[in-house]
SERO-4910 file (N, C-alpha, C, O; in steps of 0.05 Angstrom, whole numbers):
BEGIN
 pado doro    nc1    nc2    nc3   cac1   cac2   cac3    cc1    cc2    cc3    oc1    oc2    oc3
  Unk    A    475   2580   3189    460   2555   3197    458   2557   3225    474   2554   3244
  Unk    A    434   2563   3225    420   2559   3259    435   2536   3272    439   2517   3257
  Unk    A    444   2535   3296    451   2515   3317    434   2484   3316    444   2462   3313
  Unk    A    407   2491   3320    390   2470   3323    393   2454   3294    394   2429   3293
  Unk    A    395   2471   3272    395   2453   3249    424   2443   3251    427   2422   3238
  Unk    A    441   2451   3262    468   2445   3249    466   2403   3273    469   2381   3262
  Unk    A    461   2406   3299    454   2393   3312    442   2370   3305    453   2349   3311
  Unk    A    418   2371   3292    399   2356   3282    416   2337   3250    408   2316   3239
  Unk    A    433   2351   3245    441   2347   3220    465   2329   3224    478   2320   3206
  Unk    A    468   2325   3243    495   2315   3253    492   2284   3267    510   2268   3274
  Unk    A    455   2279   3267    442   2253   3264    447   2234   3253    428   2230   3239
  Unk    A    462   2216   3251    451   2193   3227    424   2184   3225    421   2170   3246
  Unk    A    406   2184   3214    383   2164   3218    386   2139   3210    400   2130   3192
  Unk    A    372   2127   3226    373   2096   3231    406   2086   3226    410   2066   3211
  Unk    A    426   2097   3236    450   2094   3242    459   2073   3246    472   2058   3231
  Unk    A    448   2068   3278    453   2038   3290    446   2013   3285    459   1993   3288
  Unk    A    415   2016   3274    407   2000   3262    419   1986   3229    416   1964   3217
  Unk    A    432   2010   3225    448   1999   3198    472   1985   3201    481   1971   3182
  Unk    A    481   1987   3218    511   1985   3229    507   1954   3243    525   1937   3247
  Unk    A    484   1953   3247    480   1928   3266    477   1909   3242    490   1887   3242
  Unk    A    463   1915   3223    453   1897   3198    482   1899   3183    489   1876   3179
  Unk    A    496   1911   3175    519   1910   3162    539   1916   3172    540   1936   3186
  Unk    A    563   1896   3167    594   1895   3173    604   1894   3147    597   1879   3128
  Unk    A    627   1917   3147    637   1920   3128    667   1908   3127    676   1907   3149
  Unk    A    684   1899   3109    709   1890   3115    735   1911   3116    726   1934   3113
  Unk    A    763   1912   3121    770   1939   3123    776   1949   3098    783   1973   3097
  Unk    A    774   1934   3077    783   1942   3053    760   1946   3030    760   1946   3005
  Unk    A    740   1949   3053    714   1954   3032    714   1976   3015    730   1994   3018
  Unk    A    694   1977   2992    690   2001   2981    659   2017   2980    644   2009   2962
  Unk    A    651   2035   2994    631   2046   3000    618   2070   2984    627   2092   2990
  Unk    A    600   2068   2965    585   2092   2958    565   2102   2981    550   2088   2995
  Unk    A    568   2128   2981    551   2138   3001    533   2159   2981    540   2182   2976
  Unk    A    515   2150   2972    499   2161   2945    483   2199   2951    475   2217   2937
  Unk    A    486   2193   2980    470   2225   2988    494   2228   3023    492   2218   3045
  Unk    A    513   2243   3012    530   2239   3035    522   2251   3058    525   2242   3081
  Unk    A    508   2279   3050    502   2294   3064    527   2308   3085    547   2314   3073
  Unk    A    527   2313   3107    550   2323   3117    566   2296   3134    581   2303   3153
  Unk    A    563   2273   3128    580   2248   3132    568   2232   3153    580   2214   3164
  Unk    A    551   2237   3157    544   2227   3191    546   2184   3189    553   2169   3207
  Unk    A    535   2177   3161    528   2155   3159    549   2142   3150    551   2118   3155
  Unk    A    569   2156   3136    595   2144   3129    621   2151   3152    645   2144   3150
  Unk    A    610   2165   3171    634   2155   3194    629   2134   3205    645   2116   3206
  Unk    A    604   2132   3216    605   2102   3221    615   2080   3206    633   2069   3218
  Unk    A    610   2073   3189    618   2052   3162    647   2062   3160    661   2044   3169
  Unk    A    662   2083   3152    689   2091   3149    706   2074   3181    729   2063   3182
  Unk    A    688   2076   3200    708   2073   3227    717   2039   3227    734   2029   3242
  Unk    A    698   2023   3205    696   2001   3208    723   1989   3182    728   1967   3174
  Unk    A    736   2020   3173    757   2012   3148    777   2022   3150    780   2044   3159
  Unk    A    798   2005   3141    830   2021   3144    830   2032   3120    814   2042   3105
  Unk    A    867   2026   3119    877   2045   3094    867   2038   3064    865   2051   3044
  Unk    A    861   2013   3069    853   1996   3031    830   2013   3032    827   2021   3009
  Unk    A    816   2021   3045    782   2019   3042    779   2048   3029    796   2065   3031
  Unk    A    754   2051   3015    751   2077   2997    718   2081   3010    703   2064   3021
  Unk    A    715   2100   3006    694   2121   3011    684   2141   2990    694   2164   2991
  Unk    A    662   2135   2968    656   2153   2944    636   2161   2960    622   2143   2970
  Unk    A    631   2189   2968    619   2209   2974    603   2227   2945    617   2241   2930
  Unk    A    572   2222   2942    562   2239   2924    538   2256   2938    523   2250   2957
  Unk    A    539   2279   2922    513   2303   2941    513   2320   2920    533   2327   2909
  Unk    A    486   2331   2913    486   2352   2899    482   2380   2910    473   2398   2896
  Unk    A    488   2383   2938    490   2407   2957    520   2409   2961    530   2390   2974
  Unk    A    536   2429   2952    567   2430   2954    564   2440   2980    584   2437   2994
  Unk    A    541   2453   2993    552   2466   3025    555   2437   3041    576   2429   3050
  Unk    A    535   2425   3042    546   2399   3053    566   2379   3051    572   2367   3072
  Unk    A    577   2374   3031    610   2370   3018    628   2381   3038    642   2366   3051
  Unk    A    629   2405   3039    648   2415   3051    645   2405   3082    665   2395   3091
  Unk    A    619   2405   3104    623   2394   3122    631   2365   3127    643   2359   3148
  Unk    A    622   2343   3105    629   2314   3105    658   2312   3106    669   2296   3121
  Unk    A    670   2329   3087    694   2330   3087    716   2333   3114    737   2321   3118
  Unk    A    703   2351   3128    715   2357   3157    710   2340   3181    722   2335   3202
  Unk    A    681   2330   3166    679   2300   3194    690   2280   3185    700   2266   3203
  Unk    A    692   2273   3164    708   2248   3155    741   2245   3148    753   2226   3136
  Unk    A    751   2271   3160    777   2278   3153    797   2257   3171    821   2256   3167
  Unk    A    786   2244   3186    807   2238   3215    805   2207   3202    827   2197   3204
  Unk    A    792   2193   3193    788   2163   3177    807   2158   3166    815   2173   3147
  Unk    A    826   2129   3175    842   2120   3158    836   2116   3126    852   2118   3107
  Unk    A    808   2110   3126    805   2099   3090    806   2129   3076    806   2152   3086
  Unk    A    808   2122   3055    811   2140   3030    777   2153   3028    757   2139   3029
  Unk    A    778   2177   3027    751   2192   3022    747   2207   2990    760   2227   2984
  Unk    A    732   2197   2976    734   2215   2953    701   2226   2943    682   2210   2939
  Unk    A    699   2247   2941    674   2260   2938    666   2275   2916    686   2285   2906
  Unk    A    647   2280   2903    634   2297   2881    606   2306   2882    586   2291   2886
  Unk    A    605   2335   2877    586   2340   2877    566   2339   2850    565   2353   2830
  Unk    A    551   2319   2857    534   2307   2837    510   2293   2850    508   2288   2874
  Unk    A    492   2286   2826    470   2274   2830    475   2240   2832    489   2232   2814
  Unk    A    466   2215   2853    467   2193   2853    462   2175   2830    474   2153   2827
  Unk    A    435   2189   2808    436   2171   2784    465   2176   2768    470   2162   2748
  Unk    A    480   2192   2775    508   2188   2763    525   2164   2775    549   2163   2769
  Unk    A    517   2150   2786    537   2136   2803    556   2109   2787    572   2094   2799
  Unk    A    551   2107   2766    565   2090   2751    582   2105   2737    605   2097   2734
  Unk    A    575   2128   2728    599   2148   2710    623   2154   2730    646   2158   2720
  Unk    A    619   2154   2759    639   2162   2780    656   2136   2783    680   2133   2784
  Unk    A    638   2121   2784    656   2092   2792    678   2087   2772    701   2083   2779
  Unk    A    667   2089   2738    677   2078   2724    706   2104   2722    728   2099   2713
  Unk    A    699   2129   2732    719   2144   2722    738   2143   2744    760   2154   2741
  Unk    A    732   2129   2766    757   2119   2787    768   2094   2780    788   2088   2793
  Unk    A    759   2079   2763    768   2051   2760    757   2039   2777    767   2016   2775
  Unk    A    743   2039   2792    720   2022   2804    706   1998   2793    686   2004   2780
  Unk    A    711   1971   2795    690   1963   2781    672   1955   2793    650   1956   2781
  Unk    A    671   1942   2825    653   1937   2843    652   1944   2864    675   1946   2871
  Unk    A    635   1952   2884    635   1967   2906    624   1938   2925    617   1917   2913
  Unk    A    623   1940   2953    613   1928   2975    591   1939   2976    573   1922   2973
  Unk    A    582   1963   2981    561   1979   2995    554   2003   2981    570   2021   2977
  Unk    A    522   2002   2970    518   2026   2973    492   2037   2987    472   2024   2992
  Unk    A    498   2065   2994    473   2064   3017    467   2093   3001    482   2106   2988
  Unk    A    436   2097   3007    430   2124   2998    406   2136   3024    391   2120   3033
  Unk    A    405   2157   3032    384   2165   3051    376   2193   3040    389   2214   3037
  Unk    A    348   2188   3035    335   2205   3012    321   2231   3024    306   2246   3012
  Unk    A    329   2232   3048    315   2251   3061    329   2274   3057    351   2274   3048
  Unk    A    312   2302   3067    325   2323   3063    330   2339   3088    316   2345   3108
  Unk    A    347   2343   3084    367   2353   3115    347   2374   3132    326   2383   3123
  Unk    A    358   2382   3162    347   2398   3159    362   2429   3164    352   2448   3175
  Unk    A    388   2426   3153    401   2447   3138    391   2454   3113    384   2477   3109
  Unk    A    390   2437   3097    375   2451   3071    344   2463   3076    338   2484   3064
  Unk    A    323   2451   3094    304   2462   3103    309   2490   3106    302   2507   3090
  Unk    A    324   2495   3129    333   2523   3139    339   2541   3122    333   2565   3124
  Unk    A    356   2528   3100    364   2553   3083    353   2563   3068    341   2548   3053
  Unk    A    351   2593   3064    332   2609   3047    339   2602   3017    321   2599   2999
  Unk    A    363   2600   3012    370   2601   2985    358   2569   2977    358   2572   2952
  Unk    A    351   2552   2979    340   2530   2971    310   2531   2971    301   2520   2951
  Unk    A    296   2540   2986    268   2552   2995    247   2525   2988    232   2522   2968
  Unk    A    254   2509   3012    239   2485   3014    215   2495   3035    191   2490   3031
  Unk    A    222   2506   3054    212   2513   3078    184   2529   3076    185   2551   3065
  Unk    A    156   2519   3085    135   2533   3088    135   2545   3119    115   2559   3124
  Unk    A    151   2542   3137    153   2551   3160    169   2578   3161    167   2595   3179
  Unk    A    184   2580   3140    199   2605   3141    195   2621   3109    195   2608   3088
  Unk    A    192   2648   3110    183   2662   3086    205   2667   3070    219   2687   3073
  Unk    A    214   2638   3038    236   2642   3025    229   2641   2999    208   2631   2993
  Unk    A    248   2653   2980    246   2647   2952    232   2628   2940    241   2609   2953
  Unk    A    215   2618   2924    201   2591   2922    222   2572   2901    213   2568   2878
  Unk    A    240   2565   2906    257   2557   2888    255   2529   2892    243   2518   2874
  Unk    A    263   2514   2908    265   2476   2915    294   2466   2902    303   2446   2912
  Unk    A    305   2475   2886    327   2466   2866    356   2460   2891    372   2476   2901
  Unk    A    353   2435   2894    375   2422   2913    405   2422   2902    426   2425   2913
  Unk    A    398   2414   2868    416   2421   2852    419   2449   2831    405   2456   2812
  Unk    A    434   2456   2839    433   2486   2822    434   2488   2796    427   2509   2785
  Unk    A    443   2466   2781    445   2462   2758    423   2456   2740    424   2450   2716
  Unk    A    397   2457   2758    374   2444   2746    359   2474   2734    354   2489   2753
  Unk    A    352   2481   2713    334   2502   2706    313   2508   2712    307   2532   2711
  Unk    A    299   2490   2719    266   2490   2725    262   2502   2768    272   2489   2785
  Unk    A    249   2523   2773    247   2521   2792    223   2519   2803    204   2522   2786
  Unk    A    215   2513   2830    190   2511   2839    166   2536   2832    142   2530   2831
  Unk    A    173   2553   2830    163   2578   2814    161   2582   2792    146   2600   2783
  Unk    A    172   2568   2780    169   2568   2751    147   2547   2737    135   2546   2716
  Unk    A    149   2530   2761    120   2503   2756     98   2515   2767     79   2507   2753
  Unk    A     90   2532   2786     73   2539   2797     65   2563   2783     44   2571   2793
  Unk    A     72   2575   2770     68   2601   2756     60   2598   2719     54   2616   2704
  Unk    A     64   2566   2712     68   2566   2691     53   2537   2674     46   2536   2650
  Unk    A     52   2521   2689     30   2505   2690      4   2508   2690     -6   2525   2705
  Unk    A    -13   2492   2671    -41   2500   2672    -55   2486   2695    -41   2475   2711
  Unk    A    -81   2486   2697    -90   2482   2722    -93   2449   2730    -91   2438   2752
  Unk    A    -98   2438   2699   -100   2408   2712    -75   2399   2710    -72   2376   2719
  Unk    A    -52   2410   2699    -28   2392   2699    -14   2400   2734      5   2391   2746
  Unk    A    -30   2417   2740    -19   2430   2772    -25   2414   2788     -9   2405   2805
  Unk    A    -55   2405   2782    -64   2386   2801    -56   2361   2797    -51   2350   2819
  Unk    A    -50   2344   2774    -40   2327   2773    -13   2320   2781     -9   2296   2785
  Unk    A      6   2337   2785     33   2338   2790     27   2332   2828     38   2311   2837
  Unk    A      9   2353   2851      1   2355   2864     -3   2325   2873     11   2311   2888
  Unk    A    -25   2320   2861    -36   2293   2871    -16   2269   2863    -15   2250   2880
  Unk    A     -1   2267   2843     20   2244   2829     42   2242   2858     50   2223   2871
  Unk    A     48   2272   2860     75   2268   2871     69   2277   2909     89   2278   2923
  Unk    A     49   2282   2917     40   2293   2940     22   2266   2959     23   2255   2981
  Unk    A      7   2265   2935    -14   2244   2949    -32   2259   2962    -42   2250   2982
  Unk    A    -38   2287   2951    -57   2304   2966    -88   2303   2953    -90   2311   2930
  Unk    A   -106   2294   2964   -128   2291   2952   -144   2315   2944   -164   2315   2929
  Unk    A   -131   2346   2959   -148   2360   2955   -125   2377   2930   -121   2401   2931
  Unk    A   -117   2365   2914   -104   2379   2890   -113   2387   2872    -98   2399   2857
  Unk    A   -141   2385   2865   -156   2402   2847   -167   2424   2856   -175   2441   2839
  Unk    A   -171   2430   2884   -180   2459   2894   -156   2473   2896   -156   2496   2889
  Unk    A   -132   2462   2907   -108   2473   2912    -96   2491   2881    -89   2515   2879
  Unk    A    -96   2473   2861    -90   2484   2832   -109   2495   2828   -103   2509   2808
  Unk    A   -132   2500   2834   -155   2519   2820   -153   2553   2836   -163   2574   2828
  Unk    A   -138   2548   2863   -138   2574   2879   -107   2583   2874   -100   2607   2878
  Unk    A    -91   2565   2867    -65   2575   2852    -67   2598   2822    -56   2619   2817
  Unk    A    -88   2577   2804    -91   2598   2783   -106   2622   2786   -105   2644   2775
  Unk    A   -116   2615   2798   -133   2644   2807   -115   2666   2816   -109   2687   2804
  Unk    A   -105   2658   2843    -78   2678   2848    -65   2695   2834    -63   2720   2834
  Unk    A    -52   2672   2817    -33   2686   2796    -41   2704   2774    -28   2723   2764
  Unk    A    -68   2695   2767    -81   2718   2755    -74   2754   2754    -73   2771   2736
  Unk    A    -69   2754   2780    -62   2785   2792    -35   2784   2794    -20   2799   2781
  Unk    A    -25   2767   2812      8   2769   2814     20   2748   2819     11   2732   2835
  Unk    A     45   2745   2805     64   2725   2805     69   2710   2837     73   2723   2857
  Unk    A     69   2684   2837     81   2667   2872    103   2669   2865    113   2659   2845
  Unk    A    115   2685   2885    147   2681   2888    158   2674   2912    182   2670   2916
  Unk    A    136   2672   2930    153   2656   2959    140   2630   2968    122   2618   2956
  Unk    A    154   2624   2994    137   2595   3006    115   2606   3019     95   2594   3027
  Unk    A    120   2625   3020     91   2639   3040     71   2646   3025     50   2644   3037
  Unk    A     68   2653   3003     53   2659   2989     40   2632   2979     16   2627   2982
  Unk    A     55   2619   2969     41   2584   2959     27   2574   2984      5   2563   2984
  Unk    A     46   2578   3013     31   2559   3035      0   2571   3039    -18   2556   3042
  Unk    A     -5   2609   3040    -19   2615   3039    -43   2600   3024    -63   2590   3035
  Unk    A    -38   2600   3002    -58   2591   2982    -66   2566   2991    -90   2563   2993
  Unk    A    -48   2543   2998    -58   2521   3008    -73   2516   3028    -87   2496   3029
  Unk    A    -71   2535   3049    -87   2537   3078   -113   2545   3067   -133   2534   3073
  Unk    A   -111   2568   3046   -144   2576   3037   -157   2555   3028   -181   2551   3032
  Unk    A   -142   2538   3014   -155   2500   2994   -166   2487   3017   -191   2485   3018
  Unk    A   -152   2479   3036   -152   2461   3053   -158   2463   3085   -165   2445   3101
  Unk    A   -153   2493   3090   -156   2492   3114   -130   2497   3137   -110   2484   3132
  Unk    A   -131   2512   3155   -109   2527   3166    -95   2509   3181   -110   2491   3188
  Unk    A    -68   2505   3191    -56   2488   3212    -79   2499   3243    -91   2520   3247
  Unk    A    -76   2479   3255    -90   2481   3286    -88   2455   3297    -83   2435   3284
  Unk    A    -94   2458   3325   -101   2437   3338   -124   2423   3335   -124   2399   3340
  Unk    A   -139   2432   3328   -162   2411   3323   -169   2396   3288   -190   2388   3278
  Unk    A   -144   2399   3279   -152   2389   3256   -143   2360   3261   -128   2354   3280
  Unk    A   -154   2336   3239   -155   2315   3245   -123   2305   3240   -110   2289   3254
  Unk    A   -114   2317   3219    -81   2310   3206    -66   2327   3225    -78   2348   3230
  Unk    A    -40   2325   3239    -29   2343   3253     -9   2362   3231     -1   2386   3233
  Unk    A     -4   2345   3212     18   2353   3191      5   2382   3188    -18   2390   3194
  Unk    A     27   2398   3177     19   2426   3158      0   2414   3132      1   2392   3121
  Unk    A    -15   2436   3127    -30   2433   3107    -17   2434   3079    -23   2420   3059
  Unk    A      7   2456   3082     22   2452   3062     39   2433   3052     51   2437   3030
  Unk    A     43   2411   3065     60   2394   3069     63   2377   3039     82   2380   3023
  Unk    A     47   2364   3037     40   2344   3010     39   2369   2985     42   2363   2961
  Unk    A     36   2387   2991     40   2401   2968     67   2416   2963     71   2429   2942
  Unk    A     83   2412   2982    106   2430   2981    129   2398   2973    151   2401   2961
  Unk    A    119   2373   2983    129   2355   2986    132   2347   2946    155   2342   2937
  Unk    A    108   2347   2927    107   2345   2903    120   2361   2891    132   2352   2872
  Unk    A    122   2390   2896    135   2411   2888    171   2400   2887    186   2401   2867
  Unk    A    176   2393   2911    199   2387   2913    215   2366   2893    237   2369   2883
  Unk    A    197   2342   2889    195   2314   2878    202   2323   2850    224   2317   2840
  Unk    A    182   2340   2835    181   2341   2813    209   2363   2808    227   2357   2791
  Unk    A    210   2390   2824    231   2405   2819    270   2384   2812    287   2388   2795
  Unk    A    268   2367   2833    290   2353   2834    289   2324   2817    309   2310   2815
  Unk    A    264   2317   2805    261   2294   2791    279   2270   2812    301   2259   2807
  Unk    A    261   2267   2834    277   2246   2855    268   2223   2851    285   2205   2849
  Unk    A    238   2217   2847    233   2188   2837    245   2177   2815    253   2154   2813
  Unk    A    247   2201   2792    266   2188   2763    295   2180   2780    304   2157   2779
  Unk    A    307   2198   2794    339   2193   2795    336   2166   2820    352   2147   2820
  Unk    A    320   2166   2834    318   2135   2847    314   2117   2831    329   2097   2835
  Unk    A    298   2115   2812    292   2092   2791    328   2088   2775    342   2068   2772
  Unk    A    331   2106   2770    364   2106   2762    382   2087   2776    389   2065   2769
  Unk    A    389   2101   2799    406   2088   2819    400   2055   2821    416   2037   2819
  Unk    A    370   2055   2827    370   2025   2826    374   2003   2812    380   1980   2819
  Unk    A    367   2016   2786    371   1999   2769    403   1996   2753    409   1981   2734
  Unk    A    417   2014   2769    451   2010   2765    466   1995   2782    488   1986   2779
  Unk    A    448   1993   2803    462   1982   2833    469   1948   2818    493   1946   2812
  Unk    A    459   1933   2814    466   1910   2811    492   1902   2791    506   1882   2792
  Unk    A    493   1923   2774    515   1924   2761    545   1931   2772    567   1929   2761
  Unk    A    536   1941   2797    562   1960   2800    569   1945   2837    585   1954   2854
  Unk    A    551   1923   2839    559   1922   2874    567   1888   2866    557   1875   2847
  Unk    A    584   1882   2882    593   1853   2881    583   1839   2895    567   1844   2913
  Unk    A    592   1815   2887    574   1788   2895    578   1795   2930    595   1809   2939
  Unk    A    558   1780   2947    552   1783   2973    548   1821   2974    538   1828   2996
  Unk    A    553   1837   2962    552   1870   2972    516   1869   2981    498   1852   2978
  Unk    A    519   1899   2995    492   1902   3001    488   1937   2988    504   1953   2979
  Unk    A    459   1938   2991    450   1963   2986    428   1966   3002    409   1950   3006
  Unk    A    433   1995   3015    413   1998   3038    397   2026   3026    409   2041   3011
  Unk    A    370   2033   3033    356   2056   3016    340   2067   3042    323   2054   3054
  Unk    A    349   2090   3049    328   2100   3077    311   2119   3061    322   2136   3048
  Unk    A    283   2118   3061    266   2132   3046    239   2150   3067    229   2142   3088
  Unk    A    235   2167   3057    218   2187   3079    192   2192   3069    180   2212   3077
  Unk    A    181   2174   3049    155   2179   3045    145   2155   3025    162   2142   3013
  Unk    A    120   2150   3022    111   2116   3016    121   2115   2979    130   2095   2968
  Unk    A    117   2139   2967    129   2134   2939    154   2123   2935    159   2105   2918
  Unk    A    171   2135   2952    204   2127   2949    198   2097   2952    200   2082   2932
  Unk    A    188   2085   2982    186   2066   2995    177   2043   2967    192   2026   2957
  Unk    A    155   2050   2962    141   2035   2943    165   2027   2921    171   2003   2919
  Unk    A    180   2050   2904    197   2042   2887    218   2024   2901    223   2003   2888
  Unk    A    229   2028   2922    250   2010   2933    233   1987   2937    242   1970   2922
  Unk    A    215   1979   2946    207   1953   2954    204   1937   2932    216   1915   2931
  Unk    A    185   1947   2908    181   1940   2888    210   1928   2869    210   1906   2857
  Unk    A    237   1948   2869    257   1941   2855    271   1920   2875    285   1904   2864
  Unk    A    269   1917   2899    279   1898   2911    267   1869   2906    280   1848   2900
  Unk    A    239   1872   2911    220   1840   2905    233   1831   2874    244   1810   2868
  Unk    A    227   1858   2856    238   1845   2827    262   1828   2825    262   1805   2817
  Unk    A    288   1843   2836    302   1831   2830    309   1810   2853    332   1802   2854
  Unk    A    293   1801   2872    292   1773   2887    290   1756   2872    306   1737   2866
  Unk    A    263   1764   2861    252   1740   2839    273   1735   2821    280   1713   2814
  Unk    A    282   1755   2815    312   1747   2788    332   1731   2799    346   1717   2784
  Unk    A    337   1729   2830    354   1716   2839    378   1734   2838    399   1723   2838
  Unk    A    378   1760   2839    393   1782   2841    405   1781   2867    426   1772   2876
  Unk    A    378   1795   2876    384   1799   2908    373   1785   2921    356   1770   2912
  Unk    A    380   1784   2952    365   1766   2976    354   1788   2991    365   1810   2989
  Unk    A    334   1786   3005    325   1813   3016    327   1813   3043    313   1798   3056
  Unk    A    345   1831   3054    346   1827   3077    328   1830   3103    323   1816   3123
  Unk    A    320   1857   3091    290   1869   3107    266   1862   3094    256   1877   3077
  Unk    A    253   1835   3102    228   1834   3095    209   1852   3096    195   1854   3076
  Unk    A    202   1871   3121    194   1894   3129    206   1910   3129    225   1902   3142
  Unk    A    211   1938   3122    225   1957   3121    237   1958   3159    228   1948   3180
  Unk    A    257   1972   3155    268   1976   3190    255   2010   3196    253   2028   3180
  Unk    A    248   2009   3220    238   2036   3222    257   2050   3248    275   2036   3257
  Unk    A    251   2074   3260    259   2084   3284    253   2071   3306    231   2060   3305
  Unk    A    266   2068   3330    259   2063   3357    239   2092   3364    235   2112   3350
  Unk    A    230   2085   3391    219   2109   3400    238   2133   3414    233   2157   3416
  Unk    A    262   2116   3422    281   2132   3433    294   2149   3408    300   2173   3412
  Unk    A    298   2139   3385    313   2153   3369    300   2179   3357    308   2202   3352
  Unk    A    277   2166   3355    251   2195   3346    259   2214   3363    272   2234   3353
  Unk    A    254   2212   3391    252   2231   3414    276   2252   3405    273   2276   3401
  Unk    A    305   2236   3402    324   2255   3396    325   2264   3373    339   2285   3372
  Unk    A    315   2256   3349    318   2261   3322    288   2259   3307    279   2239   3297
  Unk    A    277   2280   3309    247   2276   3294    246   2276   3267    227   2266   3256
  Unk    A    266   2286   3252    273   2268   3217    269   2238   3220    260   2228   3199
  Unk    A    273   2220   3242    277   2198   3242    244   2186   3237    238   2165   3226
  Unk    A    227   2207   3247    200   2193   3250    184   2176   3226    170   2156   3232
  Unk    A    185   2185   3203    189   2178   3180    197   2155   3161    185   2143   3144
  Unk    A    222   2153   3172    236   2137   3163    234   2110   3155    223   2096   3172
  Unk    A    242   2097   3132    235   2067   3134    266   2062   3109    274   2072   3088
  Unk    A    275   2040   3130    295   2026   3122    291   1998   3102    276   1979   3107
  Unk    A    308   2001   3080    304   1975   3067    328   1964   3060    342   1981   3049
  Unk    A    340   1937   3062    361   1927   3057    360   1899   3041    347   1879   3046
  Unk    A    378   1904   3021    381   1875   3004    413   1876   2994    429   1894   2992
  Unk    A    414   1849   2988    449   1833   2986    446   1820   2958    426   1808   2950
  Unk    A    468   1827   2946    471   1816   2912    480   1789   2920    495   1785   2940
  Unk    A    469   1768   2902    473   1746   2911    488   1728   2888    497   1706   2894
  Unk    A    491   1737   2865    502   1727   2843    525   1743   2830    522   1767   2836
  Unk    A    547   1739   2814    563   1759   2798    544   1766   2775    551   1783   2758
***
């Protein structure tokens, strides 16, 4: 892992704003649904005493090792599972935990994961086109790119990437793979750039042209939206009365799902919405951690049993 990736990884996005909004008792039970290297859990674990429990989940086994080390000095108990957060109910039941005080999920991809050649998420570095954060998943990004028909590819890129040029991108992908398989991130990024234009200072949109296509594939491969909906559906059953749920999202598809779920639970008198509008990072935080620039934090509190 490169030094810069490690430094960025250890900065919990919107950590200060989270701890300003949520105070946990010393005997709290917290689920960090995407514990990563433990940055958020460290902040909240410092509020907790020996009777407190942090249940940490993550599909990336490498990050769990970092979290274990980071959280080793906490007074509270820390229990971790290499698991997707869609299985949150299963793990709380396994531990005999009926209800929890706080559920937190940071939905972003870490800098460490982007830099990991074994994951294959980056269009900046040539890597195998994989994108499976959870290695138990069967279908890779390369499988999707090389096997889906043109129409299905275009629909996937548009639905999950909100990419207006999805049809043109899909057409060029299908043309390219007639002569060779698309196996690397560099191949795919080059095809997308041919379809929508090369990255450069004169582009109206400064994000890399392949960003939305890569996002779409990552979401599809890892079933990210489906898993998020499962987490949100289970949360009211797991939270204690007056317990909190906080979700940090990084693109509009995720944020829309969270917003709509919170609103519906608010109308059903299950949640009180703490954040009428999402909390975003201040300029100072973005300057020190670029990952925070697109982060949106929404918080709700369960108001009944």
